[in-house]
N, C-alpha and C positions, 0 to 999 in steps of 0.2 A: 269449512265452515260451518261444522255442523251444530253451532248454537243458535242458528238462525235458519239454516236450509235443510234439513233432516230430509225432507219431501220435495225438495224442489233444486234438484240434481243442475238441470241445465241453466238455471239463474246463477248458482253458484259457480259452475265454469263460465259462465259470461265475466262474471265481476271478476274473478281471477285472472281471465285473459285480458281485460280491461287494466287491471292493476299491472302486468305483465307490461303491457304496450306501453305504460307511463313510465315505467321505471326502465323500460329499453329506449324510450324517447331521451332521457337523461344522459343514458350513455352516449347516445348517437350524437347530441349536442356536444358533449365533452370532446368525442373525435373529430367533431366538425369546427370546432374553436382550434383546437390542436393543428389540424391542418392549415386552417386559416393563417394561424400565425406562424406557421412551416412554410408558407406560401404554395402548398400543393392545391392548385386553383381546382383542378379536375376532381381530386379525391373530395374535396370540402364541398363541392357542387354535388357531388354523388352522395355525400350524408344529408344533405338538405333535402334533395329528393326524396329520398329513403326517409326523412321525419315527418316530411307532408305527406306522404301516402300513409305513415303509422298514425299521422293525427288524426286521418279521414277514417280510418279504420276503428280508433278510438271511440269517435265522436259516433259511427254507427253501433257500435256495443253499447255504449252509454244510454243511446236511443231505446235499444231494444230492451235494455234493463228498466228502464222507466216505463215502458211499455207494459212489461211482464207484472212489475210490482202495482201499476194502477188497474190494468185489466183482470186480473188474477186474484186481487187483493190479497196479496202475499203479506207477509209480515207487518201489518195494519200498525202495531203499537210502535214500531221503529221505523217504517217506510218513509217519513218524512225526514228523518235522519240519514237514513242512508241514500237517498236522493240528493240530499244537500251535499254529503261528503263529498260523491261521485261528481255533481256539478260543479265543486270548487276544485276538486283534484283537477278537474279538465281544464280549469282555467291557468294551473300551472304548466300543463302541456302545452296550452296555446301559447304562453308568454315565451315557454321553449323555444317552439316553432318558431316565433315572430322574430325573437331573437336571431337567430340563425339566417333568416331571410334577411333581415336589416343589413347583418353583415355582406351578404350577397349583393344588395342592390346599393347601399352606402359605400362601399370598400374602404371601412376607415382605416388611417396610417397608424397603425401599433408600430411606436418607436423601441429598437430592441429592448432598451431598458424597462420598459412595461411588459414585454412577452411574459415573464414567470408571473408577474403579478397577475396578469389575465389568467392565464392557467389555473393560480391558486383560486382567483376568484370563481371560474367556472367550478373546480372541483368542489368547492364548500357549498357554493349554490345547489348543486344537482345533488351533493349529500342531503341536503335538506328534502329534496325531492324524493331521494330513496329512503329515507327514514321516515319520511310520511306515509310513503305507501306501505312501509312495515307497520305503523301505528295503525292504518285503514285494515290492514288484513288481522291483525291483534285483535281489533275490533269486533270482528266476526268470531274468531277462534280461541282468543286467550286476553282478556281484559288486562290480568297483571302486567302483560308486556307493553300496553299502549302508553304507561307512564314512560318505560325506558326510551320508547320512539319519540315521545315529546320531547322529553328533555336533549336528545341526540338533536332534533329539528333545531331547538332554542340555540345549542351549542354551536352547531354550523351556521346559525343565521350570525350571530356574534361573530363568528370568523370571517364570515363574508362582509361584515360590515368594516370590520380592520381592512380587510385585502382592498376593498370598494375606496378606504379613505386614503390609504396608503398610495395606490393609483392616482388619485386626485392630486394629493399632495407633492406626489414626484412631477407631475406633468404641469402643474400649475407654477412650479417652481423652476422649470427648465424655459430654456429661451427659443422658443417655437412660436409660431403665430397663434395669436389667440382663437383664431376660427379652428384650429386644430386640437387645443386646450378643452374648448366647449364641446367639440365632437367626441373625444375620448370621454368627457365625462360624462356625455349621453349615453355612449354604450356600457359605461360602468353601472350607470343607474338601471339601466335595462336588463344587464345579466343578475343585478344583485334583486332586481324583482320576482326572479324564480324561487330565490331564498323568502321572501317577503311573503308571496304568496302561499308557499308552504306552509309556513307558521300560521299564516290565517288558516289554512285547513285544520292544522293541528288545533287551534283555537276550537273551532267546531268540533271537532273530534273529543277535546276534553270535555263540551258542555254536552256530547251525546252520552259520553261516558257516566256522568252525573246523573243523567235522566235514566239511564240501564238500571241505576243502584236506587231509585226513588220508589 
């Protein structure tokens, strides 16, 4: 992150660690969804526990970065943008954790015909998160790479939309109770929110890039 942090190695390390945690959170989420769909309850609950601890650590790191930026008057010309990016990225991680928790609490009955659809939805939603993290890293290190990351987020966002629509079309054309249909739609919507919030972060990132070139 040399473009901003030539003399603030501690801050650079904290932001890097924070972004590592966000990325890891997405990977744990995918493992958790796979275990849930495979009915590996113990492994699923283990992933949920790990993700909740990771989220707590990420919150602590984000607060530490905020304190450093405000109390030490670091990178004043871009401080607001950096804080906004981290806070909006934190929302993605929060949504990811909340999703896995809801699976644990409500135990949705995912029919076998929908299993691959949910795996694809989780994969593409987390891909949005991963490329969002890559875009934020590029904001600090290589501005030319930001556009590539944003484009990939937009691509996988559309793919997640297709996955979600396919799941809903399948379940609402099946002969199961309406309550199950609505429950499946609820979980489809919330996994899709990971991709939506990731795209929101990238919208903020694009604005921050424009400001850097002013």
